[in-house]
N, C-alpha and C positions, 0 to 999 in steps of 0.2 A: 943574480936576482931574477933573471928571466924565467928560469925554470919554476921557481915557486909561483910566479905570476901565472904561468901557464897552468900549473896545477890548480891554482885557485879558480882560474877561469873554467877549467874542466869541471871542477867541483860545483861551481855556480851553475853551469849548464846542466849538470847532472841533477842538481836540486830542482831547477826549473822543470826539467823533463819529468822527474819523479812527481812533482806537484801537479803537472798537467795530466799525467796518467791517472793519478789518484782522483783528480777532479773529474776526468772522463768516466772513471769507474763509478764515482758517486752519482754522476748525472744519469748514467744508464740504470743504476739500481733504483734511483728515485723515480725515473720515468717508468720503469717496469712496475714498481709497487703502486705508484700513483695511477698509472693506466689501468691496472687491475681494479683498484678502488673505484675509479671513475666508471669502468664498465659495469662493476657490480651495482653501484649506485644508480646508474642509468637504467639498467635492466630491471632493478627493483622498482624504480619510479614508473617505468612503462607498465610493469605488471600491475602495480597498484592503480594506476590511471585506468587501465583496461577493466580491472575489477570494479572500480567505482562507476565506470561507464555502464557495465553490465548491470550493476545494482540499480542505477537510475532507470535503465530501460525496463528492467523487471518491475520496478515500483510503478512506473508509468503504465505498464500493461495491467497491473493490479488495479490501478485507479480506473482505467477504462472498463475492466471487468466489473468493478464495484458499481460504476454508473449503469452499466448494462443490467446488472442484477437488480438494482433499485428500480430501473424502468420496468423490468419484468415483474417485480413484486407489485408495483403500482398497477400494471395492466391486469395481473392475476386478481388483485384485490378488487379492482373495478368490475371485472367480470363476475366475481363472486357476489359483490353487492347487487349487480344487475340481476343475477339469478335469484337472489333472495327477494328482490322486488317483484320479479315475475311470479314466483311462488306465492307471495302474499296477494298479489293482484288476482291470481288464479283462484285462490281461496275465497276472495271477495266475490268474484264472478260466480263461483259455484253457490255461494250463500245467496246471492241475488236470485239465481234460478230457483233455488230451493224455496225462498220466500214467495216467489211468484207462483210456484206449484202449490204451496200451502194456501195462498190467497184464492187461487182458482178452485182448489178442493173445498175450501170453506164456503165459497160462493155457491158451488154446486150443492153442498150439503144444506145450506140455508134455503136454497130454492126448492130442494126436494122436501124439506120439512115444511116449508110454507105451503106446498101443494097438498101435503097430507093433512094440514090443519083445516083445509076446506072440504076434505072428504067426509063421507059418512062414517060415523063411529070413531071419530078422532077424539083424543083426550088432550085437553089443553095443558094439563100438568105434565103429562108424559112428553108432549111436544116441547114444552118449556125446558124440561130436563135434558132432552136430546140436544136442544139448542145450546144450553149451558155447557154440556159436555163437548160439543163440537168446538165452541169458542175456546173452552179451556184447553182442549188438545192443540188448537191452533196457537194459543199463547205459549204453551209449554214447548212446542216445536220451535217457535220463534226465539224463546229464551235459550234453547239449546244451540241454535245457530249463532246467536249473539255471543254466548259463552265460548263457542268454538272459535269464532273470529277473534275474540279478545285473547284467547290462549295462543292462537297462531300469530297474532301481532306481537305478543310478548316473546314468543319463541324466535320470531324473526329478528327482533332487536337483540336478543342474546346471541344469535348466530352472527349478526353483523358486528357485534362487539368482539366476538371471537376472531372474525376476519380482520378487524382493525388491529387487534393485539398481535395476531400472526404477522400482519404486514409490518408493524413496528419492530417485532422481533427479528424478522428476516432482514429488514433494513439495517438494524443495529449490528447483526452478525456480518453483513457485507461491509458496513462502515468500519468495524473493528479490524478488518484485514488490512486497512490502510490508515488507521487512526494515528499510528506513530511512524513517521518517516524513517527509513534506514539511515544509520550513521555511516558517513563516508570516511575512508581512511585518508590520512595526510601523507602524501608521498615525499614531501620535503622539496627544497629547491633543486633545480637542475644542476648536476655536477659538471664542472669545467676542468679542463686540463690546466694545471698550474705551470708557472715559469720555473725553469731550472737555472736562471741567470745567477742566482745566489750561490750555486754550486760550481760555477766556472771560475777560471783564473781571475783573481782580483788583485789590486795593488797590495793588499795586505799579504796575499800568498806570495807575490813576487818579493816583497820585503823580507818575508820569512825565509825564502830561498836564498836571497842575498846575504842575509845574516848567517845562514848556515854555511855558505861558501866562504865568507870572511873568517868564520871560526875555523874552518878547515885550513885556510891559509896560515892562520896564526899557529895552529897546531903543527903545521909543517915547518915552523921556524921562520916564517916570513915576517918582515917588519914593514912599517909604513914610514915614509920619510926618507931623508938622504943617507 
């Protein structure tokens, strides 16, 4: 009876050893596969996180450039408005000088005609006609100046409207560059190394090895009991 018991014990030990070796092999294979998956997941997450960070930095720079562009547009529009005002004021100054010249010229003409009226051989009708012509010329020149100023005023308003439209268009183009924020990628949760405890020797595997050894004992003709 001793020999079958020894054989059963050896079989039991062999089963335990075989189960242990299979468990170690499974643990190594799982660790290798899981480690590769964790590395790939971690690398991909780092890559996506860096890409999202770069995207945010680029968008932030675009926002700064947009604000700078809008500030520049406002400054340029303000300078253009001021230039239009200077041009219109210059036109009014020129018209003022022209009116003063016309008035002085009319006063000289009226004075000269009045002096001729007191001279010998003067004609009242001719003198009156000359006076009417002088005053008429003065009125026509004044009307030309007034019309020129009105035309310049309208032209200035049109040019200012064009400046305003250009300003709005430039601001809209700058705003459109950052109107829609970029969409960031989702990198997923951080990967973690899992446990291999479920692959190591357990009471169930030991029971399985024991049952295998018992079956080997019975197959060898062994019996239990007296």
